N, C-alpha and C positions, 0 to 999 in steps of 0.2 A: 523151082520155087513158085509158090502160088501168088496170085496177085494181091492177096490180102496181107502177105508178109513182105512184099517187095519194098526195098528201100526207096524213100522219096527224096528226090533231088532238092538242092537248095532253091532252085528256080520255082519248083512246085510249092515249096514251103512259103516262098515269097508271095506266090499267087494266092495260097490259102489265107495267109495273113492279110493281104490286101483286100480280099473278099470279106473277111471277117471285120476288118476295120471299116470298110464301106458300110457294112450292116450296122456297126457300132455308131457311125455318124448319123444314121437315120433312125435308129431305134432308141427311144428315150427310156424304155422300160427294161433295158439290160440290167443285170444285177449290179454291174459296176458303173452303170450310166449316171446315177446320182453322184457318184464320187468324182467322175471325170467331167461330166456335163456334156451338153451337146456341142460338138466341135464345129465351129463355123469356118470351113476352109474355103468358102467362096466358089465361084464358077469362072469359066473363061470370059464370059460376057460381063461379069460383074466388075465394078470399080475396085481399086486396090482395097483389100480387106482391112477392116478396122483392127486396132489393137484389142486383144482379148480382155474381157472384163476382169477386174481384180478378184472377184469371187471365184472365177474359174482358175486363175493363176494360183490362188490359195489351195484349191483342191489338187492341182497338179503337184504342188510342193508336198502336200500331205500324202499323196498316193504313189508318187514316183520315187522309188529309192535312189536311183542314180542322179536324178535332178536334185533331190534334197542333199545328197552327199556332196555333189559338186558345189552347190551354193554354200554349204557349211564349211567345206575345206578351203574354198577361195577366201571367204570372209575371215576365217580364223587366221589364215596366212597373212592377210593384209594388215591385221591389227595387232598380231601377237608380238611384233618387235617394238611396239610403242612408237613414240614420236619425239620430235625436237623442234626447236625454233632456230631459224637462221636469218640473217639480215637481208634486206633487199639488195639487189646487185648494186655495188658502189657505196653502200652504207656501212657504218660501223655497228657492231653488235652493242645494243643498249641493255645493260644488265638490269636496270630498274624496270624497263618496259617488259623484259622477259619474265621477271618475277610476278608482275601483275597478270600477265597472260597465263603463266603456269598456274596461278591461283584459280583463275577462271576455269581452265581446262581440268583442274583437279576436282572442281565441284561446280559444274554448269547448272545443276539443279540439286534438290534436296536428296535425291536417291542415286544419281549416276555420276560417273566420271566421263570425260570426253571419250575415253576408250570404250566405255559402255555404249555411248551414243553412236560411235563409229561402227561398232559391231552390229547394232540394230540397223544402222544405215546400210551397211553392206548386205545384210540379209534382205532388207526391203528392196534395195535396188535390183538384186539378182532374182528376187521372187516376183516383184511387181513391175520392175522397170523404173520405179520412182520411189523416192524417200523424202520425208518432210520433217523439218524441225520448226517448232514455234519459238519465236523470239518474244520474251516478256521483258519489258523495261519499266523500272520504277522511276517514274518521271520526277518524283520529289527528290531523289538522290542523284539525278543525272548531272545537274550543275555542279554539285559538290565533287563528283567523280572527275569531271573535266578540269576542275581547278586543282585537284590533288595529283593528277596523273604525272605532271612534270614538276611538282613542288618537292624539292629534295628535303624540305623540312619534315615531310610526312613519310614515315617508313613505308616502303612499298607493300609490306605485309598488312599495313593498316589502311591502305587505300580502299575506300568503299566501292564495290563493284555492283552497279545497279541492274545487271543483266542476268537473265535466266534462259536456259535453252531446254526444250522438251521435245520428245519424239511425238509425231502425229501418225496415227495408223493410216497407211495409204489406202486401205480397202474402201472406206467411205469418202475419200477425198475426190473432189471434182475441180477442174480448172475452168474458170469462166473467162472469156475474152470479149473484146469489143469487135466491131466490124472490120477493123484493121489487123486483128490477130493479137493485139496487146492484152496481156493478162490484167484483168480488172479486180479479180478476187479469187480466193480459194474457199470452197464450201465443203464442210464436213457434215455428213448426215449420220446421226447416231440415234437409234430408236425413235425415228420420226422427227426429231428436232434437228435444226440446222445451226451450225456454228460458222460464222463468216470471218475470214481473215483477209486483210489487205496484203498486197504483195510485199510490203515492207515488214510484215509480221512473220513471213514464212521464208525459210531457206529450202529451196526446192532442188534436190539432187536428182539428176535425170540421166539415164543411159541414152546414148544417141539412137535416133530412130528415123528411118526414111519414110515412115508411114504417118507420123503425127508430130506436129511441131510442139505440142503441149505435153505429151506423155512419152515416157521412155519405152523402149521395146525390150521386154524381159526375155531371157533365153527360152523360157517355157512357151512363150507366144509363138516362136518360130519352130518349135519342136513338138507341137501338139499331136500331129499324126504319129511321129516316132514314139512319143510317150504313150499314146493310146495303144500302139502295137505292143509295147513293152508290158503295159498293164494287162492286155488281153492274154499275152503269152504267160505271164506270171499267174493270172487267174486260171488258165488252162492247166498249168503244171500243178497249181495248188489243189485243184479238184482231183487230180490223179493221186496225190498223196492223202487227200481227205478220204479216198476210197482204199486207204492202206496199201497203196502201190500195187493193187491188183489189176492186171491188164484186162481190157475188155475181151470177151470171148465170142467167137463165132461157133455156134452149136448147130450142127446139121442133124436133124432127126430123120431125114430121108423124105422122099416124095409122098409116102403114104402115111405120114404121121397124123394121128387123130388129134383134132384141135383141143379136145378136153384133156387128153394125155399131155399134149404140148404145154398147156397152162400149168398142169400139175408138176411137170418136169421143171418148168421155169421157177416155180415156188421152191422146189427142193434145192435147185442150184443156188438160188439167192440165199437160202438158209445155210448152205454149206460153205460158200466162199465169202460172203459179206462179212467184213471185219476180221477175216482170218487170212492174212497175206501169206503167200508161199506154201499154202496147204495144197496137197495134190488133189486133183479131181478125178474120180474113177467112175466110169459109166459103163453101161452094158447095152445090149440090144442094137448093136450097130450104130450107136451114136458117135458122131465125129466132132471133136472139139479142136478148134484152131484159135490160138491167141492172136489178137490183132492190136495194132496201134502202139505196141511197145517201142518199136523202132521210131515211130513217129513222135512219141513222147520224148524220146532221147534227143531227137533232132530239134524238136521245139525248144528243149532246154538249152541246146547249143545256140540256137537262134536268139534266145533271150540274152545270152552272154554277149552276142554280137550287138544287139540293140543297146544293152547297157553301156558297152564300150563306145558306141557311136554317140550316145547322149553325153557322156563324159568328155569325149573328144571334141565335140562341138563347143563345149564350155571351156576348152583349153586345159582340162585336167588330165595330166599324163598318168599312165598306168601305175607307176611307182608311187605317185601322190595319192591315187585312189586306193592303194593297197592291193592292186591286182598285178599280175605279172604275165598276162596273156599276150603273146606275140610282141614282146618288148623288142623294139628295134634300135633304141638309143641307150646310151650309158645313163647311169643314174644322174650324173652331174648335168648332162645335156637336158634330161627331162626336167630337172629342177629349173634350169635356165629358161626353158620354153614355158614352163608353168608360170614363172614369175613374169615373163615378158607378155604372154598372151592372156593371162587371167588376172594376176594379182596387181601388177602395176597400173593397168587401165582403171581398175576400181579405185586404187589409191589416188590416182590423179584427179578423178572426179570429186572425191571427198576433199582432197587438199584444196582444189580450186574453189569450191564453194565456201570452205572455212576461211580462206584467205580473202576472197572478194566480198562475201556477204556477212561475215562475222567480224574478222579483224579490221578490215578496211572501213566498214560502215559503222561498227559500234565503238571500236577502239581507235578513233581518229587520231592521227599523228604518230601512231606506233608503226614503225617501218620494219616489221618482222614477218616472216613467213612460216606457216605451219607445214612441217614435212614429216612423213613417215620415215622411221629409221630403215635404212636399206639392209641392215644385218639382222637376221633372225635365225632361228634354229634350223631353217630349211637350207639356207645357202651360206652359212657363216664360214665354212671351210673354203668354199669357192671364192667368196668376196675377199677373204683374208689372203688367199693366194694372189688375187689380182692386185690388192694393195701392196703386197710385198714386191711384186714385179714392177709396179709403178715407182715405188721408192727406190728400188735397185737401179732402175733405168733412168732415174731423175726426171720422170714424167710429172710426178707430184711431190710436194713437200710433206713433211710430217703433219703440219697444221692443216693442210688441205685434206689429208686423210682423216684427221680428227674431226674436221668440220662435217664430213659426210656421215660420221657416226654420232653427231650431236654433242661432241666434246669441245670444251673451250680450248683456245690456242695456248701454246706454251712458248716461253721466250726463245728457246733454242729450236723451235719447230719450223722456222722460215728458211733454214739452210738445207739444201738438198742433201740427201744421204750419199756419201762417197763410196762407191762400190770397190774399195780396196781393203785388203786385209790389214794394211798399215796406213792409217789415214794421214800420218805425218809425212808421207811421201808425196802428197798431192795437196794443192790448194785450189780453191774455187775461183773462177774469174770474177772480176767486178763487172757490174752491168755495163754493157757496151764495149768491153775490152776482151781480147782473146785470153785464153787460159795461159798462164806463165809457168815455166818450170820452177819448182821451189828452189830457193837459194840454200841448199843444204849440201855440205861436202859429202860426196859419195866415197865411201871406203870399201875396198874389196873385202868380201866375206872370207875369212880364213877357213881353209879346209881342215876338217877334223883328221887327226892322225889315224892312219889305217892300222888295224890290228893284225893284218895279214903280213907275213914276212916278205912277200914279193912286192909290197907297196901298192898293190892294186886296191 
């Protein structure tokens, strides 16, 4: 086998990619350079690198299919199940207050529901590391709202709500702080003009970050090199198919080839094979033709799959969730649980926390309810249902406790644990603080059915 057709090992492919990525990082005129941007990976002697700018993160979302798919699927999973309200720990559920909050969440502004804003928030958080909502208060209606909120003479559907909530684009948003690190204002720059917001006017959702106290760390920020490698591989394979999947050729005319005839031959070859895939090439005069790079192209394609899976894996998106089944090592149920635990629930907790602390607690003072995402959705409904059934059967939870997790109101008979007996009349539940007593029921022997066999057996 000639050196030109020798299979390239994975280690060599890694080396090729690393070299190309290094060139990408230093070459601003690459064809995909404007799409990805100049990647600032820092040096050993440099201080901890800064969080990538929002404009770069936007380009990463636009140009990296795995990153975009991961962001979209996590966000959709987080909000698709909807939400509910539950009382603070130790408090009773207030139906009047819940109606007022439901009205606000149904129409936080003229165009959106709270579910719409949450979906935008999820996309912004995973793309930029930060998401922002603007709070608008109608001061003229504020006093009237506070007087009506607990006035039972006013129907809760007629209580005036003086608050509006709007999404702010994270791209042009800057956080300004004082010398002690306290946030003094948020500044949005749009077409050269600046809009300034006080901290009380903004709900700032933020992913955790060890690099910056004021900005969140987006997944794309820590995967820039990985994403650059994926974009390079995709670009390389794309060019292969742009050439109609025709492999590059090594054509040897021999040592005594005339330069003029060489150029003529090249023109003829280009005319014969360009745009005509799989067409045979016939030559004469001792010309030797050897295809090159076909195996390399195939291995680069395999490597792009590896990069794609790595990007999704770092985001907590399991193969079955991403719609791929490459090297699946866990069951579907386990993959769903891992996806919910590693990707969806952390995002939900960030959004819940900000809504509860910055919106309900600050704006709807005196309302002791918490905003919670519903734990049951189309992804793990079967799994959660099985857990609920086991808890009910083993008397771990009551029916009302299960209903509470699903955002359903309690029922009068739901405080009694389910009795795991086929005949509930044969058992009674103990009173609080006393052992379970045997039911005072006269036990009668169960008569045997007469045998149809002559021998009586």
